[in-house]
C-alpha positions in Angstrom: -2.2 14.1 -0.5 -3.7 11.2 1.3 -4.6 12.3 4.8 -7.7 12.6 7.0 -7.4 16.4 7.2 -6.7 18.0 3.8 -6.7 15.2 1.2 -8.5 12.1 0.2 -8.1 8.7 1.7 -7.2 5.5 0.0 -10.8 4.3 0.0 -11.9 7.5 -1.8 -9.2 6.9 -4.4 -10.3 3.3 -4.8 -13.9 4.3 -5.2 -13.1 7.0 -7.8 -10.9 4.6 -9.8 -13.6 1.9 -9.7 -16.2 4.5 -10.9 -13.9 5.4 -13.8 -13.8 1.7 -14.8 -10.7 0.6 -13.1 -11.8 -1.7 -10.2 -9.5 -1.2 -7.2 -9.4 -1.9 -3.5 -8.1 0.6 -1.0 -5.0 -1.4 -0.4 -4.1 -1.3 -4.1 -4.7 2.5 -4.1 -2.3 2.9 -1.2 0.3 0.8 -3.0 0.0 2.9 -6.2 0.1 6.2 -4.3 3.2 5.2 -2.3 4.9 3.9 -5.4 4.4 7.2 -7.2 5.5 9.2 -4.2 8.6 7.1 -4.0 9.4 7.9 -7.6 9.0 11.6 -6.8 11.3 11.2 -3.7 13.9 9.4 -5.8 13.9 12.1 -8.5 14.2 14.9 -5.9 17.1 13.1 -4.2 18.8 12.6 -7.6 18.3 16.3 -8.5 19.7 17.4 -5.1 22.5 14.8 -5.2 21.2 13.1 -2.0 21.6 9.4 -1.3 19.0 7.6 0.8 18.7 3.9 1.6 15.5 2.2 0.4 13.8 2.2 3.8 14.4 5.9 4.3 13.1 6.6 0.8 9.9 4.6 1.6 9.5 6.6 4.8 9.8 9.9 2.9 7.2 8.7 0.3 4.8 7.8 3.1 5.2 11.1 4.9 2.1 13.4 4.7 4.2 16.5 4.6 6.2 15.2 1.6 2.9 14.2 -0.1 1.5 17.6 0.6 4.6 19.3 -0.9 4.3 17.1 -4.0 0.6 18.0 -4.3 1.5 21.7 -4.0 4.2 21.5 -6.7 1.8 19.6 -9.1 -0.9 22.2 -8.4 1.5 25.0 -9.2 2.7 23.3 -12.4 -0.9 22.9 -13.5 -1.7 26.5 -12.8 1.3 27.6 -14.8 0.5 25.2 -17.7 -3.0 26.8 -18.0 -1.6 30.3 -18.2 -2.0 31.8 -21.7 
C-alpha cells in the first residue's frame, strides 16, 4: 500500500528499485503501482461481473483502501503458500 500512514511511499519504492539495480524515479514507481492496482481492480470486477468505466477503474486503483485490501490479500496468499 502506498500511503503516508501504513505503507511505503513512491520515493521509497523508487529508492528500493534503484538499489536493486533498476534505476527509477518516484513518478515511474507511482505509474507502475497504479498500473498493477488497475489490473487487480479489473480482475476483481471481471470475477464479480461488475462493469466500470476507465475513469472509475483508475479511481479505484488509486484508492488507499483498495490498495490496502490488495496488500492484505497478497499477505494472506503468501502466508498460506508458506504453510507446510
